[in-house]
Gaussian input, Z-matrix of N, CA and C with variables (Angstrom, degrees):
# hf/3-21g

backbone

0 1
 N
 C     1     B1
 C     2     B2     1     A1
 N     3     B3     2     A2     1     D1
 C     4     B4     3     A3     2     D2
 C     5     B5     4     A4     3     D3
 N     6     B6     5     A5     4     D4
 C     7     B7     6     A6     5     D5
 C     8     B8     7     A7     6     D6
 N     9     B9     8     A8     7     D7
 C    10    B10     9     A9     8     D8
 C    11    B11    10    A10     9     D9
 N    12    B12    11    A11    10    D10
 C    13    B13    12    A12    11    D11
 C    14    B14    13    A13    12    D12
 N    15    B15    14    A14    13    D13
 C    16    B16    15    A15    14    D14
 C    17    B17    16    A16    15    D15
 N    18    B18    17    A17    16    D16
 C    19    B19    18    A18    17    D17
 C    20    B20    19    A19    18    D18
 N    21    B21    20    A20    19    D19
 C    22    B22    21    A21    20    D20
 C    23    B23    22    A22    21    D21
 N    24    B24    23    A23    22    D22
 C    25    B25    24    A24    23    D23
 C    26    B26    25    A25    24    D24
 N    27    B27    26    A26    25    D25
 C    28    B28    27    A27    26    D26
 C    29    B29    28    A28    27    D27
 N    30    B30    29    A29    28    D28
 C    31    B31    30    A30    29    D29
 C    32    B32    31    A31    30    D30
 N    33    B33    32    A32    31    D31
 C    34    B34    33    A33    32    D32
 C    35    B35    34    A34    33    D33
 N    36    B36    35    A35    34    D34
 C    37    B37    36    A36    35    D35
 C    38    B38    37    A37    36    D36
 N    39    B39    38    A38    37    D37
 C    40    B40    39    A39    38    D38
 C    41    B41    40    A40    39    D39
 N    42    B42    41    A41    40    D40
 C    43    B43    42    A42    41    D41
 C    44    B44    43    A43    42    D42
 N    45    B45    44    A44    43    D43
 C    46    B46    45    A45    44    D44
 C    47    B47    46    A46    45    D45
 N    48    B48    47    A47    46    D46
 C    49    B49    48    A48    47    D47
 C    50    B50    49    A49    48    D48
 N    51    B51    50    A50    49    D49
 C    52    B52    51    A51    50    D50
 C    53    B53    52    A52    51    D51
 N    54    B54    53    A53    52    D52
 C    55    B55    54    A54    53    D53
 C    56    B56    55    A55    54    D54
 N    57    B57    56    A56    55    D55
 C    58    B58    57    A57    56    D56
 C    59    B59    58    A58    57    D57
 N    60    B60    59    A59    58    D58
 C    61    B61    60    A60    59    D59
 C    62    B62    61    A61    60    D60
 N    63    B63    62    A62    61    D61
 C    64    B64    63    A63    62    D62
 C    65    B65    64    A64    63    D63
 N    66    B66    65    A65    64    D64
 C    67    B67    66    A66    65    D65
 C    68    B68    67    A67    66    D66
 N    69    B69    68    A68    67    D67
 C    70    B70    69    A69    68    D68
 C    71    B71    70    A70    69    D69
 N    72    B72    71    A71    70    D70
 C    73    B73    72    A72    71    D71
 C    74    B74    73    A73    72    D72
 N    75    B75    74    A74    73    D73
 C    76    B76    75    A75    74    D74
 C    77    B77    76    A76    75    D75
 N    78    B78    77    A77    76    D76
 C    79    B79    78    A78    77    D77
 C    80    B80    79    A79    78    D78
 N    81    B81    80    A80    79    D79
 C    82    B82    81    A81    80    D80
 C    83    B83    82    A82    81    D81
 N    84    B84    83    A83    82    D82
 C    85    B85    84    A84    83    D83
 C    86    B86    85    A85    84    D84
 N    87    B87    86    A86    85    D85
 C    88    B88    87    A87    86    D86
 C    89    B89    88    A88    87    D87
 N    90    B90    89    A89    88    D88
 C    91    B91    90    A90    89    D89
 C    92    B92    91    A91    90    D90
 N    93    B93    92    A92    91    D91
 C    94    B94    93    A93    92    D92
 C    95    B95    94    A94    93    D93
 N    96    B96    95    A95    94    D94
 C    97    B97    96    A96    95    D95
 C    98    B98    97    A97    96    D96
 N    99    B99    98    A98    97    D97
 C   100   B100    99    A99    98    D98
 C   101   B101   100   A100    99    D99
 N   102   B102   101   A101   100   D100
 C   103   B103   102   A102   101   D101
 C   104   B104   103   A103   102   D102
 N   105   B105   104   A104   103   D103
 C   106   B106   105   A105   104   D104
 C   107   B107   106   A106   105   D105
 N   108   B108   107   A107   106   D106
 C   109   B109   108   A108   107   D107
 C   110   B110   109   A109   108   D108
 N   111   B111   110   A110   109   D109
 C   112   B112   111   A111   110   D110
 C   113   B113   112   A112   111   D111
 N   114   B114   113   A113   112   D112
 C   115   B115   114   A114   113   D113
 C   116   B116   115   A115   114   D114
 N   117   B117   116   A116   115   D115
 C   118   B118   117   A117   116   D116
 C   119   B119   118   A118   117   D117
 N   120   B120   119   A119   118   D118
 C   121   B121   120   A120   119   D119
 C   122   B122   121   A121   120   D120
 N   123   B123   122   A122   121   D121
 C   124   B124   123   A123   122   D122
 C   125   B125   124   A124   123   D123
 N   126   B126   125   A125   124   D124
 C   127   B127   126   A126   125   D125
 C   128   B128   127   A127   126   D126
 N   129   B129   128   A128   127   D127
 C   130   B130   129   A129   128   D128
 C   131   B131   130   A130   129   D129
 N   132   B132   131   A131   130   D130
 C   133   B133   132   A132   131   D131
 C   134   B134   133   A133   132   D132
 N   135   B135   134   A134   133   D133
 C   136   B136   135   A135   134   D134
 C   137   B137   136   A136   135   D135
 N   138   B138   137   A137   136   D136
 C   139   B139   138   A138   137   D137
 C   140   B140   139   A139   138   D138
 N   141   B141   140   A140   139   D139
 C   142   B142   141   A141   140   D140
 C   143   B143   142   A142   141   D141
 N   144   B144   143   A143   142   D142
 C   145   B145   144   A144   143   D143
 C   146   B146   145   A145   144   D144
 N   147   B147   146   A146   145   D145
 C   148   B148   147   A147   146   D146
 C   149   B149   148   A148   147   D147
 N   150   B150   149   A149   148   D148
 C   151   B151   150   A150   149   D149
 C   152   B152   151   A151   150   D150
 N   153   B153   152   A152   151   D151
 C   154   B154   153   A153   152   D152
 C   155   B155   154   A154   153   D153
 N   156   B156   155   A155   154   D154
 C   157   B157   156   A156   155   D155
 C   158   B158   157   A157   156   D156
 N   159   B159   158   A158   157   D157
 C   160   B160   159   A159   158   D158
 C   161   B161   160   A160   159   D159
 N   162   B162   161   A161   160   D160
 C   163   B163   162   A162   161   D161
 C   164   B164   163   A163   162   D162
 N   165   B165   164   A164   163   D163
 C   166   B166   165   A165   164   D164
 C   167   B167   166   A166   165   D165
 N   168   B168   167   A167   166   D166
 C   169   B169   168   A168   167   D167
 C   170   B170   169   A169   168   D168
 N   171   B171   170   A170   169   D169
 C   172   B172   171   A171   170   D170
 C   173   B173   172   A172   171   D171
 N   174   B174   173   A173   172   D172
 C   175   B175   174   A174   173   D173
 C   176   B176   175   A175   174   D174
 N   177   B177   176   A176   175   D175
 C   178   B178   177   A177   176   D176
 C   179   B179   178   A178   177   D177
 N   180   B180   179   A179   178   D178
 C   181   B181   180   A180   179   D179
 C   182   B182   181   A181   180   D180
 N   183   B183   182   A182   181   D181
 C   184   B184   183   A183   182   D182
 C   185   B185   184   A184   183   D183
 N   186   B186   185   A185   184   D184
 C   187   B187   186   A186   185   D185
 C   188   B188   187   A187   186   D186
 N   189   B189   188   A188   187   D187
 C   190   B190   189   A189   188   D188
 C   191   B191   190   A190   189   D189
 N   192   B192   191   A191   190   D190
 C   193   B193   192   A192   191   D191
 C   194   B194   193   A193   192   D192
 N   195   B195   194   A194   193   D193
 C   196   B196   195   A195   194   D194
 C   197   B197   196   A196   195   D195
 N   198   B198   197   A197   196   D196
 C   199   B199   198   A198   197   D197
 C   200   B200   199   A199   198   D198
 N   201   B201   200   A200   199   D199
 C   202   B202   201   A201   200   D200
 C   203   B203   202   A202   201   D201
 N   204   B204   203   A203   202   D202
 C   205   B205   204   A204   203   D203
 C   206   B206   205   A205   204   D204
 N   207   B207   206   A206   205   D205
 C   208   B208   207   A207   206   D206
 C   209   B209   208   A208   207   D207
 N   210   B210   209   A209   208   D208
 C   211   B211   210   A210   209   D209
 C   212   B212   211   A211   210   D210
 N   213   B213   212   A212   211   D211
 C   214   B214   213   A213   212   D212
 C   215   B215   214   A214   213   D213
 N   216   B216   215   A215   214   D214
 C   217   B217   216   A216   215   D215
 C   218   B218   217   A217   216   D216
 N   219   B219   218   A218   217   D217
 C   220   B220   219   A219   218   D218
 C   221   B221   220   A220   219   D219
 N   222   B222   221   A221   220   D220
 C   223   B223   222   A222   221   D221
 C   224   B224   223   A223   222   D222
 N   225   B225   224   A224   223   D223
 C   226   B226   225   A225   224   D224
 C   227   B227   226   A226   225   D225
 N   228   B228   227   A227   226   D226
 C   229   B229   228   A228   227   D227
 C   230   B230   229   A229   228   D228
 N   231   B231   230   A230   229   D229
 C   232   B232   231   A231   230   D230
 C   233   B233   232   A232   231   D231
 N   234   B234   233   A233   232   D232
 C   235   B235   234   A234   233   D233
 C   236   B236   235   A235   234   D234
 N   237   B237   236   A236   235   D235
 C   238   B238   237   A237   236   D236
 C   239   B239   238   A238   237   D237
 N   240   B240   239   A239   238   D238
 C   241   B241   240   A240   239   D239
 C   242   B242   241   A241   240   D240
 N   243   B243   242   A242   241   D241
 C   244   B244   243   A243   242   D242
 C   245   B245   244   A244   243   D243
 N   246   B246   245   A245   244   D244
 C   247   B247   246   A246   245   D245
 C   248   B248   247   A247   246   D246
 N   249   B249   248   A248   247   D247
 C   250   B250   249   A249   248   D248
 C   251   B251   250   A250   249   D249
 N   252   B252   251   A251   250   D250
 C   253   B253   252   A252   251   D251
 C   254   B254   253   A253   252   D252
 N   255   B255   254   A254   253   D253
 C   256   B256   255   A255   254   D254
 C   257   B257   256   A256   255   D255
 N   258   B258   257   A257   256   D256
 C   259   B259   258   A258   257   D257
 C   260   B260   259   A259   258   D258
 N   261   B261   260   A260   259   D259
 C   262   B262   261   A261   260   D260
 C   263   B263   262   A262   261   D261
 N   264   B264   263   A263   262   D262
 C   265   B265   264   A264   263   D263
 C   266   B266   265   A265   264   D264
 N   267   B267   266   A266   265   D265
 C   268   B268   267   A267   266   D266
 C   269   B269   268   A268   267   D267
 N   270   B270   269   A269   268   D268
 C   271   B271   270   A270   269   D269
 C   272   B272   271   A271   270   D270
 N   273   B273   272   A272   271   D271
 C   274   B274   273   A273   272   D272
 C   275   B275   274   A274   273   D273
 N   276   B276   275   A275   274   D274
 C   277   B277   276   A276   275   D275
 C   278   B278   277   A277   276   D276
 N   279   B279   278   A278   277   D277
 C   280   B280   279   A279   278   D278
 C   281   B281   280   A280   279   D279
 N   282   B282   281   A281   280   D280
 C   283   B283   282   A282   281   D281
 C   284   B284   283   A283   282   D282
 N   285   B285   284   A284   283   D283
 C   286   B286   285   A285   284   D284
 C   287   B287   286   A286   285   D285
 N   288   B288   287   A287   286   D286
 C   289   B289   288   A288   287   D287
 C   290   B290   289   A289   288   D288
 N   291   B291   290   A290   289   D289
 C   292   B292   291   A291   290   D290
 C   293   B293   292   A292   291   D291
 N   294   B294   293   A293   292   D292
 C   295   B295   294   A294   293   D293
 C   296   B296   295   A295   294   D294
 N   297   B297   296   A296   295   D295
 C   298   B298   297   A297   296   D296
 C   299   B299   298   A298   297   D297
 N   300   B300   299   A299   298   D298
 C   301   B301   300   A300   299   D299
 C   302   B302   301   A301   300   D300
 N   303   B303   302   A302   301   D301
 C   304   B304   303   A303   302   D302
 C   305   B305   304   A304   303   D303
 N   306   B306   305   A305   304   D304
 C   307   B307   306   A306   305   D305
 C   308   B308   307   A307   306   D306
 N   309   B309   308   A308   307   D307
 C   310   B310   309   A309   308   D308
 C   311   B311   310   A310   309   D309

   B1=1.4449
   B2=1.5267
   B3=1.3259
   B4=1.4556
   B5=1.5296
   B6=1.3221
   B7=1.4659
   B8=1.5260
   B9=1.3150
   B10=1.4590
   B11=1.5232
   B12=1.3307
   B13=1.4654
   B14=1.5201
   B15=1.3272
   B16=1.4533
   B17=1.5209
   B18=1.3232
   B19=1.4583
   B20=1.5282
   B21=1.3239
   B22=1.4605
   B23=1.5266
   B24=1.3445
   B25=1.4627
   B26=1.5259
   B27=1.3168
   B28=1.4585
   B29=1.5261
   B30=1.3251
   B31=1.4591
   B32=1.5252
   B33=1.3186
   B34=1.4686
   B35=1.5229
   B36=1.3176
   B37=1.4602
   B38=1.5138
   B39=1.3188
   B40=1.4687
   B41=1.5221
   B42=1.3282
   B43=1.4635
   B44=1.5232
   B45=1.3306
   B46=1.4648
   B47=1.5234
   B48=1.3256
   B49=1.4664
   B50=1.5315
   B51=1.3383
   B52=1.4634
   B53=1.5225
   B54=1.3257
   B55=1.4628
   B56=1.5251
   B57=1.3223
   B58=1.4708
   B59=1.5276
   B60=1.3247
   B61=1.4661
   B62=1.5291
   B63=1.3220
   B64=1.4648
   B65=1.5274
   B66=1.3309
   B67=1.4650
   B68=1.5249
   B69=1.3243
   B70=1.4634
   B71=1.5302
   B72=1.3312
   B73=1.4670
   B74=1.5296
   B75=1.3186
   B76=1.4701
   B77=1.5278
   B78=1.3068
   B79=1.4659
   B80=1.5238
   B81=1.3366
   B82=1.4612
   B83=1.5266
   B84=1.3272
   B85=1.4630
   B86=1.5206
   B87=1.3172
   B88=1.4608
   B89=1.5273
   B90=1.3152
   B91=1.4666
   B92=1.5234
   B93=1.3295
   B94=1.4651
   B95=1.5228
   B96=1.2980
   B97=1.4547
   B98=1.5236
   B99=1.2956
   B100=1.4741
   B101=1.5248
   B102=1.3212
   B103=1.4572
   B104=1.5179
   B105=1.3327
   B106=1.4654
   B107=1.5268
   B108=1.3314
   B109=1.4623
   B110=1.5264
   B111=1.3294
   B112=1.4648
   B113=1.5264
   B114=1.3266
   B115=1.4609
   B116=1.5240
   B117=1.3218
   B118=1.4580
   B119=1.5183
   B120=1.3331
   B121=1.4572
   B122=1.5261
   B123=1.3171
   B124=1.4603
   B125=1.5232
   B126=1.3273
   B127=1.4584
   B128=1.5241
   B129=1.3176
   B130=1.4659
   B131=1.5254
   B132=1.3375
   B133=1.4577
   B134=1.5156
   B135=1.3227
   B136=1.4607
   B137=1.5249
   B138=1.3299
   B139=1.4599
   B140=1.5188
   B141=1.3392
   B142=1.4568
   B143=1.5192
   B144=1.3308
   B145=1.4635
   B146=1.5276
   B147=1.3310
   B148=1.4630
   B149=1.5280
   B150=1.3331
   B151=1.4630
   B152=1.5315
   B153=1.3249
   B154=1.4495
   B155=1.5188
   B156=1.3294
   B157=1.4704
   B158=1.5239
   B159=1.3230
   B160=1.4581
   B161=1.5251
   B162=1.3303
   B163=1.4629
   B164=1.5307
   B165=1.3105
   B166=1.4616
   B167=1.5232
   B168=1.3232
   B169=1.4677
   B170=1.5240
   B171=1.3371
   B172=1.4663
   B173=1.5151
   B174=1.3245
   B175=1.4644
   B176=1.5188
   B177=1.3301
   B178=1.4616
   B179=1.5198
   B180=1.3104
   B181=1.4580
   B182=1.5143
   B183=1.3145
   B184=1.4629
   B185=1.5247
   B186=1.3271
   B187=1.4693
   B188=1.5221
   B189=1.3224
   B190=1.4622
   B191=1.5245
   B192=1.3382
   B193=1.4661
   B194=1.5237
   B195=1.3177
   B196=1.4625
   B197=1.5302
   B198=1.3421
   B199=1.4630
   B200=1.5246
   B201=1.3192
   B202=1.4573
   B203=1.5234
   B204=1.3231
   B205=1.4686
   B206=1.5259
   B207=1.3312
   B208=1.4690
   B209=1.5251
   B210=1.3276
   B211=1.4643
   B212=1.5214
   B213=1.3215
   B214=1.4632
   B215=1.5224
   B216=1.3220
   B217=1.4681
   B218=1.5265
   B219=1.3237
   B220=1.4671
   B221=1.5282
   B222=1.3195
   B223=1.4553
   B224=1.5259
   B225=1.3124
   B226=1.4631
   B227=1.5186
   B228=1.3312
   B229=1.4639
   B230=1.5343
   B231=1.3237
   B232=1.4688
   B233=1.5287
   B234=1.3199
   B235=1.4674
   B236=1.5234
   B237=1.3120
   B238=1.4675
   B239=1.5329
   B240=1.3252
   B241=1.4696
   B242=1.5247
   B243=1.3213
   B244=1.4648
   B245=1.5226
   B246=1.3269
   B247=1.4623
   B248=1.5185
   B249=1.3250
   B250=1.4657
   B251=1.5247
   B252=1.3237
   B253=1.4634
   B254=1.5304
   B255=1.3107
   B256=1.4673
   B257=1.5228
   B258=1.3238
   B259=1.4726
   B260=1.5249
   B261=1.3297
   B262=1.4634
   B263=1.5285
   B264=1.3369
   B265=1.4637
   B266=1.5265
   B267=1.3392
   B268=1.4657
   B269=1.5209
   B270=1.3297
   B271=1.4587
   B272=1.5311
   B273=1.3151
   B274=1.4621
   B275=1.5233
   B276=1.3275
   B277=1.4632
   B278=1.5330
   B279=1.3295
   B280=1.4647
   B281=1.5294
   B282=1.3158
   B283=1.4638
   B284=1.5231
   B285=1.3221
   B286=1.4676
   B287=1.5251
   B288=1.3198
   B289=1.4661
   B290=1.5193
   B291=1.3261
   B292=1.4647
   B293=1.5215
   B294=1.3307
   B295=1.4604
   B296=1.5186
   B297=1.3135
   B298=1.4593
   B299=1.5272
   B300=1.3198
   B301=1.4616
   B302=1.5292
   B303=1.3169
   B304=1.4623
   B305=1.5218
   B306=1.3202
   B307=1.4603
   B308=1.5239
   B309=1.3286
   B310=1.4565
   B311=1.4926
   A1=108.39
   A2=115.93
   A3=123.74
   A4=109.33
   A5=115.39
   A6=122.64
   A7=107.54
   A8=116.11
   A9=121.19
   A10=106.19
   A11=115.79
   A12=121.59
   A13=109.16
   A14=115.80
   A15=122.57
   A16=106.37
   A17=116.45
   A18=122.10
   A19=110.07
   A20=115.72
   A21=122.47
   A22=108.31
   A23=117.57
   A24=121.25
   A25=112.80
   A26=115.24
   A27=121.48
   A28=107.75
   A29=116.52
   A30=122.32
   A31=109.87
   A32=116.17
   A33=121.09
   A34=109.65
   A35=116.61
   A36=121.57
   A37=114.82
   A38=117.01
   A39=120.65
   A40=111.20
   A41=114.86
   A42=121.41
   A43=107.97
   A44=115.94
   A45=120.44
   A46=108.65
   A47=116.28
   A48=122.62
   A49=108.22
   A50=115.98
   A51=120.72
   A52=112.44
   A53=117.78
   A54=120.13
   A55=110.75
   A56=117.06
   A57=120.31
   A58=110.00
   A59=116.52
   A60=121.07
   A61=110.67
   A62=116.08
   A63=121.23
   A64=111.98
   A65=116.16
   A66=120.85
   A67=114.11
   A68=117.43
   A69=120.32
   A70=112.67
   A71=116.14
   A72=119.54
   A73=113.12
   A74=116.83
   A75=119.03
   A76=111.16
   A77=117.39
   A78=120.90
   A79=110.23
   A80=117.46
   A81=122.00
   A82=111.08
   A83=116.86
   A84=120.11
   A85=110.06
   A86=117.04
   A87=120.60
   A88=110.72
   A89=118.27
   A90=121.64
   A91=111.40
   A92=117.81
   A93=121.11
   A94=111.66
   A95=117.39
   A96=120.44
   A97=112.69
   A98=115.96
   A99=124.52
   A100=115.26
   A101=116.04
   A102=119.44
   A103=115.17
   A104=118.90
   A105=120.41
   A106=110.80
   A107=116.13
   A108=122.03
   A109=107.45
   A110=116.59
   A111=119.67
   A112=112.08
   A113=116.74
   A114=120.98
   A115=109.48
   A116=115.21
   A117=120.06
   A118=109.64
   A119=114.84
   A120=121.48
   A121=108.14
   A122=115.87
   A123=122.28
   A124=107.87
   A125=115.33
   A126=121.62
   A127=109.29
   A128=116.20
   A129=122.38
   A130=107.93
   A131=116.54
   A132=121.01
   A133=112.10
   A134=116.19
   A135=121.81
   A136=112.78
   A137=116.06
   A138=119.95
   A139=109.10
   A140=116.32
   A141=121.70
   A142=110.49
   A143=117.10
   A144=120.28
   A145=114.57
   A146=117.32
   A147=121.47
   A148=108.40
   A149=118.09
   A150=119.72
   A151=111.73
   A152=115.30
   A153=121.65
   A154=114.95
   A155=117.35
   A156=119.80
   A157=110.67
   A158=115.15
   A159=120.33
   A160=110.01
   A161=117.06
   A162=119.49
   A163=110.89
   A164=116.32
   A165=121.63
   A166=110.18
   A167=116.10
   A168=122.41
   A169=109.25
   A170=116.16
   A171=120.61
   A172=110.52
   A173=115.22
   A174=120.60
   A175=109.17
   A176=114.54
   A177=121.70
   A178=107.00
   A179=115.73
   A180=121.56
   A181=109.60
   A182=116.28
   A183=121.57
   A184=108.60
   A185=115.61
   A186=122.61
   A187=107.04
   A188=117.11
   A189=120.89
   A190=111.21
   A191=114.58
   A192=123.01
   A193=109.16
   A194=116.01
   A195=121.03
   A196=111.76
   A197=117.17
   A198=120.45
   A199=110.17
   A200=115.76
   A201=120.94
   A202=110.40
   A203=117.13
   A204=120.89
   A205=111.20
   A206=117.11
   A207=120.76
   A208=110.30
   A209=116.86
   A210=120.00
   A211=110.92
   A212=117.03
   A213=121.54
   A214=111.33
   A215=116.97
   A216=121.11
   A217=111.48
   A218=117.09
   A219=120.82
   A220=112.16
   A221=117.43
   A222=121.35
   A223=112.82
   A224=116.95
   A225=122.13
   A226=115.83
   A227=118.41
   A228=119.86
   A229=114.17
   A230=117.71
   A231=121.19
   A232=113.21
   A233=117.72
   A234=121.52
   A235=112.33
   A236=117.39
   A237=120.72
   A238=111.24
   A239=117.42
   A240=121.48
   A241=111.05
   A242=116.76
   A243=120.54
   A244=110.04
   A245=116.81
   A246=120.95
   A247=112.80
   A248=116.93
   A249=121.32
   A250=112.02
   A251=117.78
   A252=121.56
   A253=112.83
   A254=118.17
   A255=121.30
   A256=111.79
   A257=117.35
   A258=121.07
   A259=112.69
   A260=117.66
   A261=120.84
   A262=113.17
   A263=118.09
   A264=118.76
   A265=114.77
   A266=118.43
   A267=118.96
   A268=111.19
   A269=114.82
   A270=120.84
   A271=110.72
   A272=116.74
   A273=122.87
   A274=111.56
   A275=115.30
   A276=120.96
   A277=106.96
   A278=117.56
   A279=119.32
   A280=112.62
   A281=114.13
   A282=122.87
   A283=106.12
   A284=117.03
   A285=121.38
   A286=109.73
   A287=115.84
   A288=123.02
   A289=107.42
   A290=117.17
   A291=121.55
   A292=107.44
   A293=115.74
   A294=121.65
   A295=110.95
   A296=114.68
   A297=121.12
   A298=107.39
   A299=116.77
   A300=121.37
   A301=107.59
   A302=116.54
   A303=120.90
   A304=111.99
   A305=116.97
   A306=122.72
   A307=107.13
   A308=116.51
   A309=117.86
   A310=113.74
   D1=145.96
   D2=-179.68
   D3=-110.94
   D4=136.02
   D5=176.45
   D6=-114.61
   D7=116.99
   D8=173.41
   D9=-96.12
   D10=108.14
   D11=-178.38
   D12=-96.21
   D13=133.16
   D14=179.13
   D15=-119.01
   D16=110.68
   D17=-173.57
   D18=-107.56
   D19=132.48
   D20=-179.02
   D21=-114.19
   D22=103.88
   D23=-176.21
   D24=-61.16
   D25=145.99
   D26=176.51
   D27=-83.49
   D28=98.95
   D29=-178.02
   D30=-116.45
   D31=155.63
   D32=176.97
   D33=-57.41
   D34=133.41
   D35=178.41
   D36=79.58
   D37=7.07
   D38=-178.29
   D39=-70.20
   D40=143.36
   D41=172.75
   D42=-124.42
   D43=148.05
   D44=179.96
   D45=-155.49
   D46=121.73
   D47=179.47
   D48=-99.09
   D49=96.81
   D50=-177.20
   D51=-64.15
   D52=-35.84
   D53=179.51
   D54=-63.18
   D55=-46.37
   D56=178.94
   D57=-63.80
   D58=-43.82
   D59=-178.89
   D60=-58.06
   D61=-45.51
   D62=-179.12
   D63=-72.09
   D64=-51.85
   D65=-169.79
   D66=-81.92
   D67=-26.85
   D68=-176.24
   D69=-113.23
   D70=-60.59
   D71=-170.60
   D72=-65.32
   D73=-56.53
   D74=-176.68
   D75=-66.80
   D76=-35.81
   D77=176.89
   D78=-65.09
   D79=-41.01
   D80=177.03
   D81=-61.28
   D82=-42.87
   D83=178.52
   D84=-60.67
   D85=-48.03
   D86=-178.82
   D87=-60.72
   D88=-39.94
   D89=178.99
   D90=-68.10
   D91=-44.26
   D92=-178.71
   D93=-65.46
   D94=-28.78
   D95=-177.21
   D96=-88.20
   D97=12.29
   D98=166.93
   D99=37.77
   D100=54.57
   D101=174.94
   D102=89.68
   D103=-12.08
   D104=179.07
   D105=-69.97
   D106=-33.27
   D107=177.63
   D108=-87.34
   D109=109.89
   D110=-175.80
   D111=-70.84
   D112=-38.27
   D113=178.44
   D114=-169.30
   D115=171.19
   D116=176.57
   D117=-139.30
   D118=158.67
   D119=173.67
   D120=-132.75
   D121=156.84
   D122=178.46
   D123=-132.64
   D124=132.75
   D125=177.01
   D126=-116.89
   D127=140.75
   D128=175.44
   D129=-111.03
   D130=120.90
   D131=-178.33
   D132=-63.55
   D133=134.31
   D134=179.51
   D135=-111.36
   D136=-37.56
   D137=-172.83
   D138=-161.88
   D139=153.01
   D140=173.21
   D141=-82.87
   D142=-166.54
   D143=-175.74
   D144=-69.97
   D145=-19.93
   D146=179.48
   D147=-101.19
   D148=130.12
   D149=179.41
   D150=-50.25
   D151=130.72
   D152=179.36
   D153=85.26
   D154=-5.26
   D155=-179.80
   D156=-82.43
   D157=159.13
   D158=178.05
   D159=-68.29
   D160=149.28
   D161=177.98
   D162=-65.60
   D163=147.08
   D164=176.71
   D165=-66.83
   D166=-38.02
   D167=179.62
   D168=-123.98
   D169=137.16
   D170=174.56
   D171=-68.91
   D172=-41.12
   D173=-176.88
   D174=-150.10
   D175=152.29
   D176=172.93
   D177=-137.85
   D178=126.31
   D179=174.71
   D180=-107.26
   D181=147.96
   D182=177.22
   D183=-130.44
   D184=129.83
   D185=174.92
   D186=-116.46
   D187=134.12
   D188=-174.72
   D189=-114.28
   D190=134.17
   D191=-178.03
   D192=-133.78
   D193=154.51
   D194=179.71
   D195=-65.28
   D196=-36.02
   D197=-177.03
   D198=-153.21
   D199=165.40
   D200=176.10
   D201=-64.01
   D202=-38.84
   D203=177.29
   D204=-61.69
   D205=-40.53
   D206=179.27
   D207=-63.85
   D208=-42.40
   D209=177.40
   D210=-63.19
   D211=-49.47
   D212=-176.88
   D213=-59.14
   D214=-44.91
   D215=-179.26
   D216=-65.88
   D217=-38.32
   D218=-177.10
   D219=-78.51
   D220=-36.18
   D221=-174.86
   D222=-77.83
   D223=-42.15
   D224=-174.22
   D225=-44.76
   D226=-53.93
   D227=-177.08
   D228=-66.55
   D229=-16.89
   D230=-174.55
   D231=-115.02
   D232=2.91
   D233=-174.57
   D234=-55.58
   D235=-44.05
   D236=-177.27
   D237=-64.38
   D238=-46.17
   D239=-179.50
   D240=-65.26
   D241=-40.54
   D242=179.43
   D243=-64.73
   D244=-45.73
   D245=178.46
   D246=-62.21
   D247=-38.03
   D248=-178.93
   D249=-66.47
   D250=-24.37
   D251=-177.79
   D252=-79.78
   D253=-15.90
   D254=-175.86
   D255=-56.21
   D256=-40.95
   D257=-178.27
   D258=-62.85
   D259=-15.51
   D260=179.10
   D261=-76.89
   D262=-14.59
   D263=-178.82
   D264=-131.42
   D265=-12.22
   D266=179.80
   D267=-155.77
   D268=159.61
   D269=172.68
   D270=-105.19
   D271=12.60
   D272=-179.41
   D273=-94.99
   D274=153.91
   D275=172.28
   D276=-96.97
   D277=118.35
   D278=-177.34
   D279=-71.69
   D280=152.21
   D281=172.66
   D282=-103.61
   D283=130.64
   D284=-176.79
   D285=-109.66
   D286=134.39
   D287=174.73
   D288=-132.17
   D289=127.53
   D290=176.13
   D291=-109.14
   D292=124.42
   D293=-173.84
   D294=-131.77
   D295=155.49
   D296=170.28
   D297=-91.29
   D298=129.55
   D299=178.00
   D300=-80.16
   D301=118.66
   D302=-179.75
   D303=-93.63
   D304=-34.05
   D305=178.22
   D306=-139.94
   D307=136.07
   D308=176.23
   D309=146.11

């Protein structure tokens, strides 16, 4: 299984609309990828590694696919539309990490 992680750094002046991200953006991605995306999760940063510190990331999204090929085939045709929607929920530039899930 492949996990596409989308990390949104906690930066000064950052804005993030969790409701839009959950209800519109991630749902739109899952619909556009026509079944290739098995499910998604969303995390909201609470704290950094030191008690009381700010979180390193405001939000982290995870999209799950059966394989890297499945992700690549499903994402390619919709990359532009997905990227264009980012401004609707945040002023941050996301960091993308694609990983193989070994346990989970």
